[in-house]
C-alpha positions in Angstrom: -13.4 14.3 -17.1 -11.8 17.0 -14.9 -10.4 15.5 -11.7 -8.5 16.9 -8.8 -6.1 14.7 -6.7 -5.6 15.8 -3.1 -2.4 14.4 -1.5 -0.7 15.6 1.7 2.7 15.4 -0.1 3.1 16.5 -3.7 2.9 13.2 -5.6 6.0 13.7 -7.8 8.3 14.3 -4.8 8.1 11.1 -2.7 8.0 7.9 -4.8 6.8 5.6 -2.1 3.6 4.5 -0.5 0.6 6.7 -1.2 2.5 9.2 -3.4 3.8 6.4 -5.6 0.4 4.9 -6.0 -1.2 8.3 -6.7 1.5 9.0 -9.3 0.8 5.8 -11.2 -3.0 6.3 -11.2 -2.7 10.0 -12.2 -0.4 9.3 -15.1 -2.6 6.5 -16.4 -5.8 8.7 -16.1 -4.0 11.5 -18.0 -3.1 9.0 -20.7 -6.7 8.0 -21.1 -7.6 11.7 -21.8 -8.8 12.9 -18.4 -7.7 16.4 -17.2 -6.0 16.2 -13.8 -5.0 18.9 -11.4 -3.3 18.5 -8.0 -3.5 19.9 -4.5 -1.0 19.3 -1.7 -0.2 20.5 1.7 3.5 19.9 1.8 5.6 20.4 -1.4 8.8 19.5 0.6 10.4 22.6 -0.8 11.0 21.0 -4.2 10.5 22.6 -7.5 9.7 19.4 -9.5 5.9 19.8 -9.1 3.5 18.6 -11.6 1.8 21.2 -13.7 -1.6 22.4 -12.4 -0.6 22.0 -8.8 -1.9 24.1 -5.9 0.0 24.2 -2.6 -2.3 25.2 0.2 -1.3 28.5 1.7 -1.9 27.6 5.3 -0.5 24.0 6.1 -0.8 24.5 9.8 -4.6 24.9 9.8 -6.2 22.8 7.0 -9.8 24.0 7.3 -8.8 27.7 7.3 -10.5 30.4 5.3 -7.5 31.2 3.2 -7.2 27.5 2.2 -10.9 27.4 1.4 -10.6 30.4 -0.8 -7.5 29.2 -2.6 -8.9 25.7 -3.1 -12.4 27.0 -4.2 -10.8 29.2 -6.9 -8.5 26.5 -8.0 -11.2 23.9 -8.4 -13.4 26.3 -10.3 -10.7 27.4 -12.6 -10.1 23.8 -13.6 -13.9 23.0 -13.8 -13.4 20.0 -11.5 -16.2 17.5 -11.4 -14.5 14.9 -9.1 -12.2 15.5 -6.1 -10.2 12.4 -5.0 -8.7 12.7 -1.6 -5.9 10.2 -0.9 -6.0 11.1 2.8 -9.1 9.5 4.2 -8.0 9.8 7.8 -8.7 13.5 8.6 -12.2 14.6 9.6 -11.4 18.3 9.3 -10.1 17.9 5.8 -13.1 15.7 4.8 -15.4 18.4 6.2 -13.7 21.2 4.2 -13.6 19.2 1.0 -17.3 18.2 1.4 -18.3 21.8 1.8 -16.3 23.0 -1.3 -17.4 20.1 -3.5 -21.1 20.8 -2.7 -20.5 24.5 -3.4 -19.0 23.8 -6.9 -21.2 20.8 -7.7 -18.5 18.2 -7.7 -18.3 14.7 -6.2 -16.0 13.8 -3.3 -14.1 10.4 -3.3 -12.1 9.4 -0.3 -9.4 6.8 -0.7 -8.0 4.6 2.2 -4.6 3.4 1.3 -3.9 1.4 4.4 -5.5 -1.6 6.1 -8.2 -0.3 8.5 -7.2 -2.8 11.1 -3.5 -1.6 11.1 -3.5 -1.5 14.9 -4.7 -5.1 15.5 -1.3 -6.6 16.0 0.4 -3.6 17.5 0.9 -5.3 20.9 0.6 -8.9 19.7 3.1 -10.2 22.3 0.8 -9.3 25.2 -2.7 -10.6 24.5 -4.5 -8.6 27.3 -3.0 -5.3 26.1 -3.7 -6.2 22.5 -7.4 -6.9 23.2 -7.7 -3.6 25.0 -6.0 -1.7 22.3 -8.2 -3.3 19.6 -11.4 -2.5 21.4 -10.4 1.2 22.0 -9.1 1.7 18.5 -12.1 0.0 16.9 -14.4 2.6 18.7 -12.1 5.5 17.9 -11.6 4.8 14.2 -15.1 3.5 13.7 -16.4 6.9 14.7 -13.9 8.7 12.5 -14.6 6.6 9.4 -18.3 6.8 9.9 -18.1 10.6 9.8 -15.7 10.6 6.7 -17.9 8.0 5.0 -21.0 10.1 5.5 -19.2 13.1 4.0 -18.2 11.2 0.9 -19.9 10.3 -2.4 -17.6 7.3 -2.6 -15.2 5.6 -0.3 -12.5 3.6 -2.0 -10.8 0.7 -0.2 -8.1 -1.8 -1.4 -10.1 -5.0 -0.8 -13.5 -6.2 0.1 -12.5 -7.3 3.6 -11.6 -3.7 4.3 -15.1 -2.5 3.3 -16.6 -5.2 5.5 -14.4 -4.3 8.5 -15.2 -0.6 8.3 -18.9 -1.4 7.9 -18.8 -3.4 11.1 -16.9 -1.0 13.4 -18.4 2.1 12.0 -22.0 0.7 12.1 -22.6 1.7 8.5 -26.1 0.8 7.5 -25.8 1.5 3.7 -22.4 0.3 2.4 -23.2 1.3 -1.2 -20.7 4.1 -1.2 -17.8 1.6 -0.9 -15.7 0.9 -4.0 -13.0 -1.7 -4.1 -10.1 -0.7 -6.2 -6.7 -2.5 -5.9 -3.3 -0.9 -6.1 -1.8 -1.2 -9.5 1.3 -3.2 -10.3 4.6 -1.2 -10.2 6.0 -2.6 -13.4 4.4 -2.6 -16.9 4.2 -5.9 -18.7 6.6 -4.6 -21.3 9.2 -4.1 -18.5 9.2 -7.8 -17.6 11.3 -10.6 -19.1 9.6 -13.8 -20.2 11.5 -15.8 -17.6 14.3 -15.4 -15.1 17.3 -17.5 -14.0 16.8 -17.6 -10.3 19.7 -17.8 -7.8 19.8 -19.1 -4.3 18.6 -15.8 -2.8 15.9 -14.8 -0.3 15.1 -11.1 -0.6 13.7 -8.5 1.7 12.7 -5.1 0.2 11.4 -2.3 2.4 12.1 0.4 4.9 13.9 -0.7 8.0 11.6 1.0 10.4 9.1 0.2 13.2 6.1 -1.8 12.0 8.0 -3.7 9.3 8.9 -6.6 11.7 12.7 -6.1 11.2 13.4 -7.4 14.6 11.9 -10.8 13.6 14.3 -11.3 10.6 17.4 -12.5 12.5 15.5 -15.2 14.3 13.9 -16.4 11.0 17.1 -16.2 9.0 19.3 -18.0 11.6 16.9 -21.0 11.3 16.8 -20.9 7.5 20.5 -20.4 7.0 21.4 -23.2 9.4 19.3 -25.6 7.3 20.3 -24.2 3.9 23.8 -22.8 4.1 24.1 -22.3 0.4 21.4 -19.6 0.3 21.8 -15.9 0.9 19.6 -13.2 2.4 19.7 -9.8 0.6 18.2 -6.8 2.4 17.3 -3.7 0.4 16.2 -0.8 2.5 17.4 1.7 5.1 16.2 3.2 8.3 16.8 3.2 12.1 16.7 -0.7 12.3 19.5 -1.1 9.9 22.0 -0.9 12.7 20.2 -3.7 14.6 20.4 -6.0 11.6 24.1 -5.2 11.1 24.8 -5.9 14.8 23.1 -9.3 14.5 26.0 -10.4 12.3 23.9 -12.8 10.3 25.7 -15.3 8.2 25.3 -15.0 4.4 23.3 -11.8 4.7 24.0 -8.7 2.6 22.4 -5.4 3.8 22.7 -3.1 0.8 20.6 -0.1 1.7 18.0 1.5 -0.5 18.4 0.5 -4.2 16.3 0.0 -7.3 15.0 -3.5 -6.5 14.2 -4.7 -10.0 17.6 -6.4 -10.7 17.3 -8.2 -7.3 13.8 -9.4 -8.0 15.1 -10.8 -11.3 17.7 -12.9 -9.4 15.9 -13.8 -6.2 13.7 -17.0 -5.8 11.9 -16.1 -2.5 11.0 -12.9 -0.8 9.9 -12.3 2.8 7.6 -9.7 4.3 7.5 -9.6 8.1 5.4 -6.5 8.7 2.9 -5.9 11.5 0.5 -4.4 9.0 0.5 -3.2 5.4 -2.1 -1.6 3.1 -1.6 -3.6 -0.1 2.2 -4.1 0.0 3.6 -3.3 -3.4 6.7 -5.4 -2.6 4.6 -8.5 -2.8 3.2 -7.7 -6.2 6.6 -6.6 -7.4 8.0 -9.9 -6.4 5.2 -11.8 -8.0 5.7 -10.0 -11.3 9.2 -11.3 -11.4 8.5 -14.9 -10.4 9.6 -14.5 -6.8 7.6 -16.4 -4.3 6.6 -14.3 -1.3 6.3 -15.5 2.3 4.4 -13.1 4.4 2.6 -12.8 7.7 -1.2 -12.8 7.2 -1.3 -9.5 9.2 -3.4 -7.2 7.0 -6.8 -7.5 5.3 -5.5 -7.5 1.7 -2.9 -10.2 2.2 -5.1 -13.0 1.1 -6.3 -11.0 -1.9 -2.7 -10.2 -3.0 -1.4 -13.7 -2.6 -4.5 -15.5 -3.9 -5.3 -16.9 -0.5 -1.9 -18.7 -0.3 -1.7 -20.0 -3.9 0.6 -17.2 -5.2 2.7 -17.0 -2.1 2.8 -18.4 1.5 0.7 -16.8 4.2 1.9 -17.4 7.8 -0.3 -16.8 10.8 0.9 -13.7 12.8 3.5 -13.9 14.2 4.9 -17.5 14.4 8.6 -17.0 13.7 9.3 -20.7 13.7 6.6 -21.5 11.3 7.7 -18.6 9.0 11.3 -20.1 9.0 9.9 -23.6 8.3 7.8 -22.2 5.3 10.8 -20.5 3.8 12.9 -23.7 4.3 10.1 -25.8 2.7 10.1 -23.6 -0.4 13.9 -23.8 -0.6 13.8 -27.6 -0.3 10.9 -28.1 -2.8 12.0 -26.5 -6.1 9.1 -27.9 -8.1 6.6 -26.4 -5.7 8.5 -23.1 -5.7 8.6 -23.0 -9.5 4.9 -23.8 -9.8 3.9 -21.2 -7.3 6.1 -18.6 -9.0 4.4 -19.4 -12.4 1.0 -19.0 -10.8 2.0 -15.8 -9.1 3.2 -14.2 -12.4 -0.1 -15.1 -14.1 -2.4 -14.1 -11.1 -0.7 -10.7 -10.5 -1.6 -9.6 -14.1 -5.1 -8.9 -12.7 -3.6 -5.8 -11.0 -2.0 -4.4 -14.2 -2.6 -0.6 -14.5 -5.1 -1.0 -17.4 -7.4 -3.1 -15.3 -7.1 -0.7 -12.3 -7.9 2.4 -14.4 -10.9 0.7 -15.9 -12.2 0.2 -12.3 -11.6 3.9 -11.6 -13.5 4.9 -14.7 -16.4 2.6 -13.7 -16.5 4.5 -10.4 -16.6 7.9 -12.3 -19.5 6.6 -14.4 -21.3 5.6 -11.3 -20.9 9.1 -9.8 -21.9 10.9 -13.0 
């Protein structure tokens, strides 16, 4: 099948988030014999683009005539039958892609890579403001997603709760266009050891930016380290909140910047995720693949799916810092529980291996044929 991937950033140039997921899926589809071509708005000035890549000529006006002409010619030259847009947030883009796919006789698939309720805990410390923001954003995004949904042949979400949430706030009467396809695991089964010798390490992996709950880490770790002074916290990541963490002068805490996390997953026993919201959170599944038990706030719709409703990791109600610290301490104190949960996590996370995820994509293609 001839498939076009539309990403805002060229997918070989930014191996994180949407681009990382797109890269993994595209590579696996090509290995299964599908022909893929790629469209991006921003190539970031790099030369390491995939073959068969179109950079839109007018990035400042997406739905422009020159972009339409360039994209129409490109899709026709590759005889594209399915366009997959990994940018299901932009009505103008959805409108242009819908018009072009109808013109060339192709199907349009929109993919939502985030949790659709990402704003629900934005002002969690002030309940009145939080309720007002939720109500306003539900109306705003309900309208946007209703329009994009109507312009699509299929609308892919990461979990069933996301489909149900959008159906509710967008007042969608026929939810049959939804398809639930999880994000694939980062590491192949062949890249994982049969077992790991775990050390007394709690691990954080992620960008040190707003929305990741970095400000909550010092309060959590001070409680944990006071109760368990033989354990260490290792932080892998960088960003504007790194200075705040360093200034906190946490005991037995190593802030190492952005590094390949695999060697640290192999050593760590517990991981923490303190984000206000995530889409799927690959750091959770990466930890699970390596027998690391995650502790995370239940602050996004896919959290329960990823952690098997608390059986493959600990879900903490948002945003109880004291309870979060107690849950980490409880895992530290109960090694039998920790080892059992780690073993279940390693088995459960295999459901998200790339072969299973690509099979789900191919089922969607068959449905659209």
